[in-house]
C-alpha positions as CSV (number, residue, x, y, z in Angstrom):
1,M,0.0,-0.1,-0.1
2,G,1.6,3.3,-1.2
3,G,2.2,5.9,1.7
4,K,2.3,10.2,1.0
5,N,5.8,9.9,-0.5
6,A,5.3,6.9,-3.0
7,A,5.9,7.7,-6.8
8,R,2.6,8.8,-8.7
9,L,1.6,5.6,-10.2
10,P,1.8,5.9,-14.2
11,L,-1.6,7.1,-16.1
12,K,-1.6,3.6,-17.9
13,T,-0.9,1.6,-15.1
14,Y,-3.8,3.3,-13.4
15,E,-6.3,3.3,-16.3
16,K,-5.9,-0.2,-17.2
17,E,-6.3,-1.2,-13.2
18,L,-9.3,1.0,-13.0
19,L,-11.2,-0.2,-16.0
20,R,-10.6,-3.4,-14.2
21,L,-11.8,-3.0,-10.8
22,Q,-15.3,-0.9,-12.7
23,T,-15.7,-4.0,-13.9
24,E,-15.8,-5.4,-10.6
25,L,-18.1,-3.1,-9.3
26,V,-20.6,-3.7,-12.4
27,K,-20.4,-7.3,-11.0
28,L,-20.7,-6.3,-7.6
29,Q,-23.9,-4.1,-8.4
30,E,-25.2,-7.1,-9.8
31,W,-25.0,-9.6,-6.7
32,V,-26.4,-6.4,-4.4
33,R,-29.6,-6.7,-6.6
34,S,-30.0,-10.2,-7.1
35,E,-29.1,-11.1,-3.2
36,G,-31.5,-8.0,-2.1
37,A,-28.4,-6.6,0.0
38,R,-28.1,-2.9,1.2
39,L,-24.6,-1.4,0.9
40,V,-24.0,2.3,2.3
41,V,-20.4,3.6,1.3
42,V,-19.4,7.1,3.7
43,F,-17.0,9.1,2.0
44,E,-15.3,11.6,4.5
45,G,-12.1,13.2,4.6
46,R,-10.1,16.9,4.5
47,D,-11.4,19.7,1.5
48,A,-10.2,18.6,-1.7
49,A,-8.9,15.2,-0.4
50,G,-10.2,13.5,-3.6
51,K,-13.4,12.0,-2.4
52,G,-16.0,13.6,-5.3
53,G,-13.1,12.1,-7.6
54,T,-13.4,8.7,-6.5
55,I,-17.0,8.6,-6.1
56,Q,-17.3,9.8,-9.8
57,R,-14.9,6.4,-10.8
58,V,-17.0,4.5,-8.4
59,T,-20.3,5.0,-10.3
60,Q,-19.0,5.7,-13.7
61,Y,-20.6,2.5,-15.1
62,L,-23.2,1.6,-12.3
63,N,-27.1,1.8,-13.1
64,P,-28.1,5.2,-11.1
65,R,-31.4,3.6,-10.4
66,L,-29.5,1.0,-7.8
67,A,-26.3,2.9,-6.9
68,R,-27.0,6.7,-5.8
69,I,-25.0,9.6,-4.5
70,V,-26.3,11.0,-1.7
71,A,-24.9,15.2,-0.9
72,L,-27.0,16.9,1.1
73,P,-27.0,20.6,1.4
74,K,-27.1,22.7,4.6
75,P,-29.9,21.4,6.5
76,T,-33.3,23.4,6.5
77,E,-35.1,25.1,9.2
78,R,-37.5,22.2,9.8
79,E,-34.5,19.9,9.7
80,R,-32.5,21.5,12.4
81,G,-35.5,20.8,14.5
82,Q,-35.1,17.2,13.9
83,W,-33.3,14.1,15.2
84,Y,-30.0,14.8,13.8
85,F,-29.4,11.3,12.1
86,Q,-32.9,11.8,10.8
87,R,-32.5,13.2,7.3
88,Y,-29.9,11.0,6.5
89,V,-32.2,7.8,7.4
90,E,-34.6,8.6,4.8
91,H,-31.4,8.3,2.3
92,L,-30.8,4.7,3.2
93,P,-30.6,2.2,0.6
94,A,-33.9,-0.4,0.1
95,T,-32.7,-3.9,-0.8
96,G,-30.9,-4.4,-4.2
97,E,-29.5,-0.8,-4.1
98,I,-26.0,1.1,-3.3
99,V,-25.5,4.5,-1.8
100,L,-22.6,6.6,-1.6
101,F,-22.8,9.2,1.0
102,D,-20.1,12.5,-0.2
103,R,-20.0,13.7,3.3
104,S,-22.4,12.2,5.6
105,W,-23.4,12.5,9.1
106,Y,-20.3,12.9,10.2
107,N,-20.5,16.7,9.4
108,R,-21.6,17.4,12.9
109,A,-17.8,15.9,14.0
110,G,-16.3,18.1,11.6
111,V,-17.2,21.0,9.8
112,E,-20.2,22.0,12.5
113,H,-17.9,21.3,15.1
114,V,-14.6,23.0,14.3
115,M,-16.9,26.0,12.7
116,G,-19.1,26.7,15.7
117,F,-22.4,25.3,13.5
118,C,-23.5,23.3,16.7
119,T,-23.1,23.6,20.3
120,E,-20.6,21.4,22.8
121,D,-23.9,19.6,23.9
122,E,-24.9,18.7,20.4
123,H,-21.5,17.4,19.8
124,R,-21.2,15.4,22.5
125,L,-24.4,14.0,22.1
126,F,-23.5,12.9,18.5
127,L,-20.5,11.1,19.6
128,R,-22.3,9.1,22.0
129,Q,-24.9,8.1,19.8
130,C,-23.2,7.6,16.3
131,P,-21.6,4.3,17.4
132,I,-25.2,3.2,18.3
133,F,-26.8,4.4,15.3
134,E,-24.1,2.4,13.1
135,R,-24.6,-0.7,15.1
136,M,-28.4,-0.7,14.3
137,L,-27.9,-0.5,10.3
138,V,-25.2,-3.0,10.6
139,E,-27.6,-5.6,13.0
140,D,-30.1,-4.6,10.3
141,G,-28.1,-6.0,7.4
142,I,-26.8,-2.8,5.9
143,L,-23.3,-3.4,4.5
144,L,-21.6,0.3,5.8
145,R,-18.4,1.0,4.9
146,K,-16.7,3.7,6.0
147,Y,-13.6,5.6,4.1
148,W,-11.4,8.7,5.4
149,F,-9.5,10.5,2.5
150,S,-6.1,11.9,4.1
151,V,-4.2,14.8,2.1
152,S,-1.3,16.6,3.2
153,D,-1.3,20.2,4.1
154,T,0.9,21.3,0.9
155,E,-1.2,19.2,-1.0
156,Q,-4.3,20.6,-0.4
157,Q,-3.3,24.1,-0.6
158,E,-2.1,23.2,-4.4
159,R,-5.2,22.0,-5.3
160,F,-7.0,25.1,-3.7
161,R,-4.5,26.9,-5.9
162,R,-5.1,25.0,-8.8
163,R,-8.8,24.9,-8.5
164,L,-8.7,28.9,-8.0
165,K,-6.9,28.8,-11.7
166,D,-9.5,26.5,-13.5
167,P,-12.5,28.0,-14.7
168,L,-13.8,24.2,-14.9
169,R,-13.3,23.3,-11.4
170,R,-13.4,27.0,-9.4
171,W,-17.6,26.2,-8.5
172,K,-15.4,23.5,-6.3
173,L,-13.8,25.9,-3.8
174,S,-16.1,27.8,-1.6
175,S,-15.0,30.3,0.9
176,M,-15.7,27.6,3.6
177,D,-13.0,25.4,2.0
178,L,-10.1,28.5,2.3
179,E,-11.4,28.5,5.6
180,S,-10.1,25.1,6.3
181,I,-6.7,26.1,5.7
182,T,-6.7,28.1,8.7
183,H,-8.4,25.7,10.8
184,W,-5.8,23.1,9.6
185,E,-4.9,22.0,13.3
186,A,-8.5,22.3,14.9
187,Y,-10.0,19.7,11.9
188,S,-6.8,17.2,13.0
189,R,-8.3,17.3,16.5
190,A,-11.7,16.7,15.4
191,K,-11.1,13.7,13.3
192,D,-8.9,12.4,16.0
193,E,-11.6,12.8,18.6
194,M,-14.2,11.7,15.9
195,L,-12.1,8.2,15.1
196,V,-11.9,7.8,19.0
197,H,-15.2,7.6,19.4
198,T,-16.5,6.1,15.8
199,D,-13.8,3.6,15.1
200,I,-15.8,0.5,16.0
201,T,-15.5,-3.2,15.4
202,E,-18.9,-3.3,13.4
203,A,-18.0,-0.3,11.5
204,P,-14.7,0.4,11.2
205,W,-13.1,3.4,9.4
206,Y,-10.5,3.3,6.9
207,I,-7.8,5.8,6.0
208,V,-7.3,6.3,2.2
209,E,-3.9,8.0,1.7
210,S,-4.7,10.4,-1.2
211,D,-1.6,12.9,-2.1
212,D,-1.7,10.8,-5.2
213,K,-5.4,10.7,-6.5
214,R,-4.6,8.2,-8.7
215,R,-3.6,5.7,-6.2
216,A,-6.2,6.9,-3.3
217,R,-8.9,5.7,-6.0
218,L,-7.4,2.5,-6.6
219,N,-6.6,1.5,-3.3
220,M,-10.4,2.4,-2.3
221,I,-11.9,0.7,-4.7
222,A,-10.2,-2.4,-4.5
223,H,-10.4,-2.5,-0.5
224,L,-13.9,-1.8,-0.6
225,L,-14.6,-5.1,-3.3
226,S,-12.1,-7.2,-0.8
227,T,-14.8,-6.4,2.0
228,V,-18.4,-7.6,0.5
229,P,-18.9,-11.0,-0.1
230,Y,-20.0,-10.4,-3.8
231,H,-19.9,-13.1,-6.7
232,H,-20.3,-13.2,-10.4
233,V,-24.0,-13.2,-11.1
234,P,-24.9,-14.1,-14.7
235,P,-27.0,-11.7,-16.6
236,P,-30.4,-12.5,-18.3
237,V,-30.0,-13.9,-21.6
238,L,-31.2,-11.2,-24.1
239,E,-31.7,-11.8,-27.9
240,L,-32.5,-8.6,-30.6
241,P,-35.5,-9.3,-31.7
242,P,-35.8,-9.2,-35.9
243,R,-37.2,-5.9,-37.1
244,P,-40.6,-6.3,-38.8
245,A,-41.2,-5.4,-42.0
246,S,-42.1,-2.1,-43.0
247,T,-46.2,-1.2,-43.0
248,G,-45.7,1.8,-45.2
249,Y,-44.8,4.4,-42.6
250,E,-43.5,7.6,-43.7
251,R,-41.8,10.1,-42.1
252,P,-42.7,13.7,-42.2
253,P,-40.8,16.3,-44.1
254,R,-37.8,17.5,-42.3
255,D,-38.6,21.2,-42.6
256,L,-41.5,20.6,-40.6
257,Q,-39.4,20.1,-37.1
258,T,-36.5,21.9,-35.6
259,Y,-33.3,20.5,-35.8
260,V,-30.1,21.6,-33.5
261,P,-27.9,23.4,-35.8
262,D,-24.6,21.6,-37.0
263,H,-22.1,23.0,-35.0
264,A,-19.8,19.8,-35.2
265,A,-19.4,21.0,-38.9
266,S,-17.8,24.2,-38.3
267,L,-14.9,23.0,-36.4
């Protein structure tokens, strides 16, 4: 397993192994569907640690009706009056589904705690209730996997700089992200405290070194696959039916419809 100082993985090696792992993820999806399993994968970590990119690679070839990404916005006024875990419960998978949380209930242990968006009592209550909540999920048969993406301060800062300069990725950077730089140690302490309380036998945390995004993606996906007892499920046999003979239908004149201009012809 590569550490922070491991050489950057060559692109061809990465792409070949990623495709192999994505093929296995499709098999995993079919196993989840056929077995009626429920899989929850939690993605947490520093801002710019590579969670979003990894989620994209995980779901790239999966059926969006079976594999859903949940990335909740800040809670509404009504949600703030609910039991803290309540709005996450409604997004949990039914049988045959996979749910990937792009940040999760652990917001309370991280950004809410560090930035003062929750009280100290609410934070302590979360740390006490979270292991109970997760044990309930596991006892009910949910396969729960939790990944923390770890990035160094220098690499995070460099990724922030690149996002500032890239108009296609500028939207990924918020003022809250930039504040995380000045709260680096506070986030570190919050993470350490979170792990002490929530790294439980029934639902352990797995740390993903993510200074090299390619390694991080492959390592995380390979590990996920290794923790689920899936097997190949033969797909249903499908055959293309013969195209029936024409019954005399004639297409309306093209000038009666509005077509998209051929922009590609101008290239």
